[in-house]
C-alpha positions in Angstrom: -46.4 34.3 -107.9 -48.7 32.2 -105.7 -52.2 33.5 -105.0 -54.0 32.6 -101.7 -57.7 32.2 -101.5 -59.0 34.2 -98.5 -61.8 31.7 -97.8 -59.2 28.9 -97.7 -57.0 30.9 -95.3 -60.0 31.6 -93.0 -60.9 27.9 -93.0 -57.3 27.0 -92.1 -57.2 29.4 -89.2 -60.6 28.2 -87.9 -59.5 24.6 -88.0 -56.2 25.5 -86.2 -58.1 27.5 -83.5 -60.9 25.1 -82.9 -58.8 22.0 -83.5 -61.6 20.4 -85.6 -62.8 20.4 -89.2 -66.3 19.8 -87.8 -66.3 22.8 -85.5 -64.8 25.1 -88.2 -67.6 24.0 -90.5 -70.2 24.8 -87.8 -68.7 28.2 -87.2 -68.9 29.1 -91.0 -72.3 27.4 -91.5 -71.0 25.1 -94.3 -70.5 21.4 -94.7 -67.4 19.8 -93.3 -66.4 18.6 -96.8 -66.3 22.3 -97.9 -63.8 23.1 -95.1 -61.7 20.1 -96.0 -61.7 21.2 -99.7 -60.6 24.7 -98.8 -57.8 23.5 -96.6 -56.7 21.1 -99.3 -56.7 23.8 -101.9 -54.5 26.0 -99.6 -52.1 23.2 -99.0 -51.9 22.6 -102.8 -51.2 26.3 -103.4 -48.5 26.4 -100.8 -47.1 22.9 -101.6 -47.1 22.2 -97.9 -49.0 19.9 -95.6 -50.5 22.2 -92.9 -52.1 19.6 -90.6 -51.3 16.2 -89.2 -54.6 14.4 -89.4 -55.5 11.6 -87.0 -58.9 9.9 -86.4 -59.8 11.9 -83.3 -57.1 14.6 -83.4 -56.3 17.5 -85.7 -52.9 19.1 -85.1 -50.8 21.7 -86.9 -47.8 20.3 -88.8 -44.5 22.1 -88.5 -45.3 24.1 -91.7 -48.8 24.8 -90.3 -47.3 26.3 -87.2 -45.0 28.5 -89.3 -47.8 29.6 -91.6 -50.4 30.4 -88.9 -49.1 33.9 -87.8 -48.8 35.3 -91.4 -52.2 33.7 -92.2 -53.7 35.7 -89.3 -52.0 38.9 -90.6 -53.4 38.3 -94.1 -56.9 37.7 -92.9 -56.8 40.7 -90.5 -55.6 43.0 -93.3 -58.4 41.7 -95.6 -61.0 42.3 -92.9 -59.6 45.8 -92.2 -59.9 46.6 -95.9 -63.5 45.5 -95.9 -64.3 47.3 -92.6 -62.7 50.5 -93.9 -65.3 50.6 -96.7 -68.3 49.7 -94.5 -67.2 51.8 -91.5 -69.6 50.0 -89.2 -69.0 48.1 -86.0 -71.1 45.1 -85.0 -72.6 44.7 -81.5 -74.0 41.7 -79.7 -75.5 41.3 -76.3 -74.9 37.8 -75.0 -76.0 36.1 -71.8 -74.0 33.2 -70.4 -75.1 31.1 -67.4 -72.8 31.4 -64.4 -72.7 27.6 -64.3 -71.4 27.5 -67.9 -69.0 30.4 -68.3 -66.1 29.1 -66.3 -62.4 29.7 -67.0 -62.8 28.7 -70.6 -64.8 31.9 -71.3 -61.4 33.7 -71.8 -60.5 31.2 -74.5 -63.9 31.4 -76.2 -63.8 35.2 -76.3 -60.2 35.2 -77.6 -61.2 33.0 -80.5 -64.2 35.2 -81.4 -62.1 38.4 -81.1 -59.5 37.0 -83.4 -62.0 36.3 -86.2 -64.0 39.5 -85.8 -61.9 42.3 -84.1 -64.5 45.0 -84.8 -67.2 43.1 -82.9 -68.4 44.8 -79.7 -69.7 42.2 -77.3 -71.7 42.8 -74.1 -71.6 39.7 -71.9 -73.8 39.3 -68.9 -73.3 36.4 -66.5 -76.6 35.4 -64.8 -78.4 32.2 -63.7 -79.9 30.2 -66.5 -83.5 31.0 -65.4 -82.8 34.7 -65.3 -81.2 34.6 -68.8 -84.0 32.6 -70.3 -86.6 35.0 -68.9 -84.7 38.0 -70.2 -84.2 36.3 -73.6 -87.9 35.8 -73.9 -88.4 39.5 -73.3 -86.0 40.3 -76.1 -83.1 41.5 -74.0 -80.4 39.4 -75.6 -79.2 38.4 -79.1 -78.3 35.0 -77.7 -78.0 33.1 -74.5 -76.0 30.0 -73.5 -77.7 28.3 -70.6 -78.3 25.0 -68.9 -81.6 23.3 -69.8 -84.0 23.8 -67.0 -87.5 22.5 -66.4 -89.7 22.1 -69.4 -88.2 21.6 -72.8 -87.2 24.7 -74.7 -86.2 25.4 -78.2 -82.5 25.8 -78.8 -79.4 24.2 -80.1 -77.7 21.7 -77.8 -74.0 22.6 -77.6 -72.9 19.7 -75.4 -74.0 17.7 -72.4 -72.2 18.4 -69.1 -72.1 16.2 -66.0 -72.4 17.6 -62.5 -69.8 16.5 -60.0 -69.4 16.7 -56.2 -66.1 18.5 -55.5 -64.1 19.6 -52.5 -60.7 20.8 -51.6 -58.0 18.0 -51.1 -58.2 16.7 -47.6 -61.7 17.9 -46.9 -63.0 16.0 -43.8 -66.4 14.4 -44.1 -67.6 11.9 -41.5 -70.4 9.6 -42.6 -73.5 10.1 -40.6 -72.8 13.8 -40.0 -74.5 16.5 -42.2 -72.7 17.2 -45.4 -71.5 20.8 -45.5 -72.7 22.3 -48.7 -71.8 25.5 -50.7 -74.5 26.6 -53.2 -75.6 29.5 -55.3 -78.5 31.5 -54.0 -81.9 30.1 -54.7 -83.5 29.7 -57.1 -80.7 27.8 -58.7 -81.4 24.6 -60.6 -78.1 23.0 -59.8 -78.7 23.7 -56.1 -82.1 22.0 -56.4 -80.7 19.0 -58.2 -78.0 18.6 -55.5 -80.3 18.8 -52.6 -82.9 16.6 -54.2 -80.3 13.9 -54.8 -79.1 14.0 -51.2 -82.6 13.8 -49.8 -83.6 11.0 -52.1 -80.7 8.9 -50.7 -81.4 10.0 -47.1 -78.1 11.8 -46.8 -78.2 14.6 -44.2 -76.9 18.0 -45.4 -76.4 21.5 -44.1 -76.0 24.6 -46.3 -73.1 26.5 -44.8 -72.2 28.8 -47.6 -74.4 30.7 -50.1 -72.6 32.5 -52.9 -73.8 35.1 -55.4 -71.8 33.5 -58.2 -70.0 30.3 -59.1 -66.6 32.0 -58.4 -67.7 32.6 -54.8 -68.8 29.0 -54.5 -65.5 27.8 -55.9 -63.7 29.9 -53.3 -65.7 28.3 -50.5 -64.8 24.9 -51.9 -61.0 25.6 -52.2 -60.9 27.1 -48.7 -62.0 23.7 -47.4 -65.2 25.2 -46.1 -67.7 23.0 -47.9 -68.5 20.6 -50.7 -70.3 21.8 -53.9 -72.0 20.3 -56.9 -70.5 22.0 -60.0 -70.4 21.5 -63.7 -67.3 19.9 -65.0 -66.0 22.9 -66.8 -66.3 25.3 -63.9 -64.6 23.1 -61.3 -61.8 25.2 -59.7 -58.2 24.2 -60.3 -57.0 21.9 -57.6 -60.5 20.7 -56.5 -61.0 16.9 -56.4 -64.0 14.7 -57.1 -65.4 13.3 -53.9 -68.7 11.7 -54.9 -67.5 8.1 -54.9 -65.2 8.3 -51.9 -67.9 10.1 -49.8 -70.7 7.7 -51.0 -72.7 10.6 -52.5 -75.4 10.0 -55.1 -74.5 10.4 -58.8 -75.7 13.7 -60.2 -77.5 14.1 -63.5 -75.9 15.6 -66.6 -77.6 18.5 -68.2 -77.7 19.9 -71.8 -76.0 23.3 -72.5 -78.2 25.2 -74.9 -77.7 28.1 -77.3 -80.8 30.2 -78.0 -80.4 33.0 -80.5 -82.5 35.7 -82.0 -80.0 37.4 -84.3 -81.1 37.7 -88.0 -78.3 39.8 -89.5 -75.7 37.7 -91.3 -72.5 39.0 -89.5 -74.2 38.7 -86.1 -75.3 35.1 -86.8 -71.7 34.3 -87.9 -70.3 35.7 -84.7 -72.8 33.7 -82.6 -72.0 30.6 -84.7 -68.3 31.1 -83.9 -69.2 31.5 -80.2 -71.2 28.3 -80.2 -68.5 26.4 -82.1 -65.9 27.5 -79.6 -68.0 26.6 -76.6 -68.9 23.3 -78.1 -65.3 22.5 -78.8 -63.9 23.6 -75.4 -66.8 21.9 -73.6 -66.4 18.5 -75.2 
């Protein structure tokens, strides 16, 4: 009878979900070599190759695809057995910047839920400035925000460019004020966009002010205005118009994780969240 090591099964699932040995190692807080060793040990136990490895790509093999569902069942049963003895649920309060969350938030939360189904997460979507102020007051276990103003402590998850976007066919005549859609002030992205336009003497007019990025995205896709948005929150169907309209290049900004959790399982959940954001944002 073959015996499977739970740690090796967990490593396999994480690599499959995050599509990276590096991200899986970050999520578990171990060296990448340890993840590679665990997966190799599992492959030896099964006498099957579970991944097709390429220099910049990790992909499940045919046997890996077949093994993934029962591997999830095994890990879930193992976790239920442990949770049945402890009888406790874990809770986290997370703040995520509106300019960061985007459509990939669904994928991120799905990954976290798979690996800790008893975790209760409260997620608040706010501006980066509001979240950093609330975090400093102790309102959040962790926040994921855009770096703003003076340098702050935190782990850089990835660097994201800002891009001028509009609906296909948006009509802009050079020499006329550029129609802008922005978040309500104070918003650092709004400030960066306006400063860039004024520095290059490009006339602008704010014609739409939204209370959230989804509202700004709707204004863009309606053909109402142009907006400066982070790459990961650009609405589907929008097009980059910076070069064709002769607009100034916008700066990239760091996406930071700040966390205050000290309990082991909470830190593990935040590490999983960070690894998922880093992987999906890269």
